[in-house]
N, C-alpha and C positions, 0 to 999 in steps of 0.2 A: 504494500500500500504506500501511496504517496499523497500528501495533502498539498494542494495548491491554493494559496491564499490570494484573495484580492487585497489591495492596499487601501485605497481611498474609501472611507465609509465603513471599512471592516476592521482591519488592524489599526488604521488611523482614524481617530474621531475628528472628522473635519467638516461636519455639516455646517458649523458656524462659519468656518472660513469660506466654504463653497457658496453659502447663501449671501454672505457679505460681499464677495467678489461679484456674484451675479447681480445683486442689487446695485452695486456701484456702476456696472455696465448699463443697467436699465435707467438709472437716474441720470447719467450723462447724456442719454438719448431722449430724455423727457418722457420715459415710459413708466408705467405703474410698477412699483416694486411688489415683491411677493413675500409671504411669511413662510415659516418652516413647514407648516402643515401642507400648504399648497406645493411647496418644493418636493416634499417626500411623496406626495400623491401623484406628481406629474413628471418629475425629472426622468429623463431617459437618454439612452445612446441611440444614434449619434447626437451629440449635444447641439449641433447646429440646428437640427429640427426643433429641439426644445426652445432654443433662442427665438426661432421664427414664430413659434406658437405664442411667445410673449411680446411679439411686435417688432423684434429686431429685424431690420431689412438686410438680410444676409447678402443679397445681390448688390447692395450699395456699400458693402463693407469689404475691406481687405481682411480676409479671414485670418491670416497669420498674425496680423497686427491685433485683431480682436482677441485671438487666443492668448497672445502675449499680454495684452491688457488684463485679461482675466487672471492669468497666473501671477502677474505682478501684484494685483490686489489680493489674491489668495494668500500669497506668502507674506503679506503684511500682518496676517493674523497669527496668533499664537497657536501653533499646531501641537497636538497631544495624541498620545496613543489611547486607544480605547481602554477603559478602566482595567479590564482583566486580560489584556493582550499578552503581557509577559507570562502570566499564569497559564494561559492557553498554549502559548508557544513552548513553555517548559513541559507541559503535560504531553504534548506531541513528542518532544525530544525524549522524555522518560520512557515512552512506549517504543522508542527506536524506529519511529516513522519519519522518513525523509520529508522535508517540506521546502516549498519554493514560494516565491511571490511572482505573480504575473499580473501586470497592470497596464492600463491604457495611458498612464502618465509617461511623459518623456523620460527616458531611462536615466539621464544625468540628474534630473530633478528627483526622481524616485530614489536613487541611491543616496543623494545628498540628504534628503529628508530622513531616510532610514538611518543614516550614519549619526544623525543628531541624537538618536535614541539608543545607539550602540547595540543594535539587534541583528546586524548582518550575519553574525556567526551562526544563527539558528538555521540559515537557509543554504541549501546546496546550489540554488540558482536564484537570481533576481533579474527578471526580464521586464523591461518597459519598452515603449515605442521609440521611434526616432523623430517624433513630431509632437506638436501641441494640439493636434486636431481633435482629440477626445472622441475618436470614432469607434475603434474596436480593438480588442486584443486577441482576436481569433488567430491571426498569423503567429503571434508570440506564443500562444499556448501550444500550437502545433510545433513550433521550434523546440519548446521544452520537451515535449513527448519524443520528438526525433532525437533529442540529445540523450535522454535517459532510457529510451526503449519503450516498447508498447506492451511488455509482458505484465507490468504491474497494474493493480487496481488504483484508479485515481479518484480523489474526492476534491471537488472545488468548494471552498467556503467563501461566500461573498454576500453582498448586500443588495444586488440588483438583478433585474431581469436578464441583463446581458451576461451575468455570471452563469445563469442557466443555459443560455445559448452557447457559451464557451464550454460548459460541461458536456452538453449534448454533442458538440463538434468532435470531442475526443472519446465519446462513449463513457464518460465519467458520471459518478453520482454527484449531486449538488446538495449542499446544506446552506440555507440562508441564515444570515445574522440579521435580526429584525430591528436593530437599532441604528442602521445606517441611512443611506440616501433614499431608500424605498420604504414606504409604509408597508407593514406586514400584510395588510389586506390585499396587496398586489401580488404577493408571493405565495401565500398559503396553499393555493390550489396546485402549485407546481413542484414543490419540494418541502421537506421539513424546515420549519422556521424556529430558530433558537433565540432565546431572550438574551443570552450572553455568549461570548466566544468560547468559554469553557464548556458550556452546554453544546455548542456546535461541534467542538472537538469530540465530546463524548458520543454524540450521534454518529459522527464520521467514523470513529474507531470501532464502535459497537454495532 
């Protein structure tokens, strides 16, 4: 067995940072801001379609500049690990289960953020994207499987509908963490939803 973690919204408790950055973008364009409840019930990948649903005229924007604007605002916030992230990672390690992080975040940002918390040693691989597009991590999950082989059972632990898409793409089980970017009501019919990361690990291992 191998556990593949999502980063943003799962191991990283960043709803506050994501919402603040999004609302900064909306405010600068004279658009209505949103609250956390709306965000969790509507946020989705690819993020550009979510922006369009909020009134951002993507066709009039330089997407790369818009993405950089978001990440600059995002990293102004105080990022923090999810409360029981270290306990959950340690539990996986104690069970001798290899673990990796696969994220839609640009890899240099991903590794830099992880290094701030000193947790890179838990993982046999940390894979992000080469852009700020916020589109998909399907290619990176396939890169990871190609790297370590297809003989193992994989379990993806994440907080979004996209994590289920990622799990399905490699024939893996999915366990959702219900405290991230997606409200549990959007997830419950698709895979088990855990209230904590430790609970998610217990479901994954058992």
